[in-house]
ZAMARGU-4260 file (C-alpha; in steps of 0.2 Angstrom, whole numbers, plus 5000, padded with zeros to 4 digits):
<rodrens>
0) 4915/5009/5091 | 4929/5005/5083 | 4932/5019/5074 | 4937/5029/5089 | 4955/5022/5088
5) 4958/5024/5072 | 4979/5024/5066 | 4985/5040/5064 | 4986/5046/5046 | 4977/5031/5039
10) 4962/5043/5034 | 4974/5052/5024 | 4981/5039/5014 | 4980/5040/4995 | 4976/5024/4993
15) 4963/5017/5005 | 4968/5000/5012 | 4957/4984/5013 | 4961/4966/5021 | 4955/4952/5011
20) 4944/4939/5020 | 4931/4923/5015 | 4914/4923/5022 | 4916/4905/5023 | 4927/4892/5026
25) 4939/4887/5012 | 4954/4878/5006 | 4958/4893/4996 | 4974/4898/5006 | 4976/4916/5006
30) 4959/4920/5011 | 4957/4921/5031 | 4939/4914/5036 | 4929/4928/5046 | 4925/4918/5062
35) 4914/4931/5071 | 4911/4945/5059 | 4908/4958/5070 | 4924/4957/5082 | 4933/4956/5065
40) 4925/4971/5057 | 4930/4982/5074 | 4950/4973/5073 | 4950/4979/5056 | 4944/4996/5058
45) 4955/4999/5074 | 4968/4996/5064 | 4964/5011/5050 | 4958/4997/5036 | 4945/5007/5026
50) 4936/4991/5019 | 4935/4974/5019 | 4936/4964/5002 | 4925/4946/5002 | 4929/4933/4996
55) 4911/4923/4993 | 4909/4905/4985 | 4890/4908/4985 | 4882/4923/4988 | 4866/4915/4992
60) 4874/4913/5009 | 4877/4930/5015 | 4867/4938/5027 | 4867/4955/5017 | 4856/4967/5028
65) 4865/4962/5044 | 4882/4964/5035 | 4878/4980/5028 | 4874/4986/5047 | 4889/4982/5053
70) 4900/4989/5040 | 4888/5004/5043 | 4890/5004/5060 | 4912/5003/5060 | 4913/5014/5041
75) 4920/5000/5031 | 4918/4997/5013 | 4918/4983/5000 | 4929/4987/4988 | 4930/4970/4977
80) 4921/4953/4980 | 4932/4939/4976 | 4923/4924/4965 | 4937/4911/4965 | 4930/4898/4979
85) 4915/4894/4965 | 4931/4886/4958 | 4941/4881/4970 | 4925/4872/4980 | 4913/4869/4968
90) 4925/4867/4951 | 4915/4880/4941 | 4921/4888/4927 | 4920/4901/4913 | 4931/4888/4901
95) 4926/4869/4907 | 4922/4860/4893 | 4903/4855/4900 | 4892/4868/4895 | 4881/4865/4910
100) 4896/4869/4922 | 4901/4884/4913 | 4882/4891/4912 | 4882/4887/4932 | 4897/4897/4932
105) 4889/4911/4923 | 4874/4912/4933 | 4885/4911/4952 | 4893/4929/4945 | 4878/4937/4940
110) 4874/4933/4958 | 4889/4940/4963 | 4884/4956/4952 | 4870/4957/4963 | 4878/4956/4978
115) 4890/4969/4973 | 4878/4981/4969 | 4874/4982/4989 | 4891/4991/4989 | 4896/4998/4972
120) 4911/4984/4974 | 4922/4977/4960 | 4919/4959/4955 | 4935/4948/4952 | 4935/4936/4941
125) 4951/4926/4944 | 4951/4907/4948 | 4933/4905/4942 | 4939/4906/4923 | 4946/4890/4927
130) 4960/4882/4918 | 4963/4872/4901 | 4955/4856/4902 | 4956/4839/4889 | 4948/4841/4874
135) 4948/4861/4875 | 4963/4872/4865 | 4967/4889/4873 | 4958/4898/4855 | 4941/4889/4860
140) 4944/4892/4881 | 4948/4911/4875 | 4934/4912/4865 | 4920/4904/4881 | 4930/4917/4892
145) 4926/4933/4881 | 4910/4927/4878 | 4906/4928/4896 | 4915/4942/4900 | 4905/4951/4887
150) 4889/4943/4895 | 4893/4948/4913 | 4899/4966/4908 | 4882/4969/4900 | 4873/4965/4912
155) 4885/4973/4928 | 4882/4988/4919 | 4865/4991/4923 | 4869/4991/4941 | 4883/4999/4939
160) 4896/4987/4945 | 4914/4986/4937 | 4923/4969/4931 | 4943/4965/4935 | 4950/4952/4927
165) 4966/4946/4939 | 4982/4937/4931 | 4987/4923/4940 | 5003/4913/4941 | 5005/4900/4930
170) 5005/4887/4945 | 4987/4891/4947 | 4980/4894/4929 | 4988/4893/4913 | 4974/4906/4906
175) 4979/4924/4907 | 4995/4924/4918 | 5001/4942/4913 | 4994/4962/4913 | 4999/4961/4895
180) 4987/4945/4890 | 4973/4951/4902 | 4971/4968/4893 | 4972/4956/4876 | 4955/4951/4882
185) 4947/4967/4888 | 4950/4974/4871 | 4943/4959/4865 | 4927/4962/4874 | 4927/4980/4872
190) 4918/4987/4887 | 4925/5002/4897 | 4920/4994/4914 | 4930/4978/4912 | 4949/4980/4921
195) 4964/4977/4927 | 4967/4969/4944 | 4986/4968/4949 | 4993/4956/4963 | 5011/4959/4968
200) 5011/4940/4973 | 5006/4934/4956 | 5016/4947/4948 | 5031/4944/4954 | 5032/4927/4948
205) 5023/4933/4930 | 5032/4948/4924 | 5048/4954/4920 | 5043/4969/4928 | 5032/4977/4940
210) 5032/4994/4938 | 5031/4991/4919 | 5017/4980/4919 | 5007/4994/4932 | 5013/5009/4916
215) 5005/4993/4904 | 4988/4993/4913 | 4986/5012/4914 | 4971/5017/4916 | 4962/4998/4915
220) 4972/4996/4932 | 4956/4994/4942 | 4961/4987/4958 | 4978/4981/4966 | 4980/4966/4979
225) 4995/4968/4989 | 5007/4952/4996 | 5025/4948/4999 | 5033/4936/4986 | 5031/4920/4999
230) 5013/4927/4999 | 5013/4933/5016 | 5010/4951/5021 | 5021/4965/5014 | 5037/4965/5025
235) 5039/4948/5029 | 5046/4942/5013 | 5059/4949/4999 | 5048/4961/4988 | 5054/4977/4983
240) 5036/4987/4985 | 5047/5005/4982 | 5046/5003/4961 | 5026/4997/4965 | 5022/5012/4974
245) 5032/5025/4964 | 5022/5016/4947 | 5004/5017/4954 | 5007/5037/4956 | 5014/5038/4942
250) 5002/5031/4933 | 4988/5042/4943 | 4981/5026/4952 | 4965/5032/4963 | 4960/5015/4968
255) 4962/5003/4983 | 4978/4993/4991 | 4970/4976/4996 | 4977/4964/5007 | 4976/4944/5000
260) 4990/4938/5010 | 4991/4922/5019 | 4984/4923/5037 | 5002/4917/5045 | 5009/4918/5058
265) 4990/4921/5062 | 4976/4931/5054 | 4978/4945/5068 | 4996/4945/5066 | 4992/4948/5048
270) 4980/4962/5048 | 4995/4970/5061 | 5008/4970/5047 | 5000/4974/5033 | 4994/4991/5042
275) 5012/4996/5048 | 5019/4992/5031 | 5006/5005/5026 | 5009/5016/5038 | 5027/5017/5035
280) 5023/5016/5014 | 5012/5032/5019 | 5026/5042/5026 | 5039/5037/5014 | 5027/5041/4997
285) 5015/5057/5006 | 5002/5060/4995
</rodrens>
């Protein structure tokens, strides 16, 4: 099995490593599409990954029993489930002016919660929150978003599953670009199992300081996406990860490092580079 060739040292890594893969073909570029499920999971395990984060447009299209069996075979977990493709491919949005679209987005996320309960995964609310559209002001959009997140949090608590809001850069949305804005909405919702996902690519654009953003998130920081300044694998851009990793330790972060990177120059090379970077990071910042 793939586990027999684990990269030495990864089993001791204080932040377990995952790679983001898309279950379905998508226009979203920073998630490589799964082509052969078993061989992909075997490659990840051989490289030392502890998990695979799934980007899922429609949970109804995921053969959960087969996936569960393969995850068990290769000893991999699913730390989080991405939902943004429902916006990218179908235009589903929690802040759309059409109430029918908002309801469809909410129903889709409820299906994601059910899928996440299979593995105790986080459910990410990123692009599916949408962006400001004609006829909708910011206050109204944030009201709709708060109501939707509160509803989903109530449903999630029954599984239980946690939700994370992901601040995204201004070129992808104009709603919740920073950790501070995400925390403001989380406070408005008032649910303890709703937190923040910090993505180093987005934060490098929007935050004045990545380490201060991590410190500000504090115990609400539930998940971390790693990608370099150009959204390639860490080490292939100009982002300085040293203060990021130090800030994560100082904040007491005990979650995952999940690589949401462009599959460039290929998916395989990106997977190898993330693992190589993580091995260096592990040696530089031992637990």
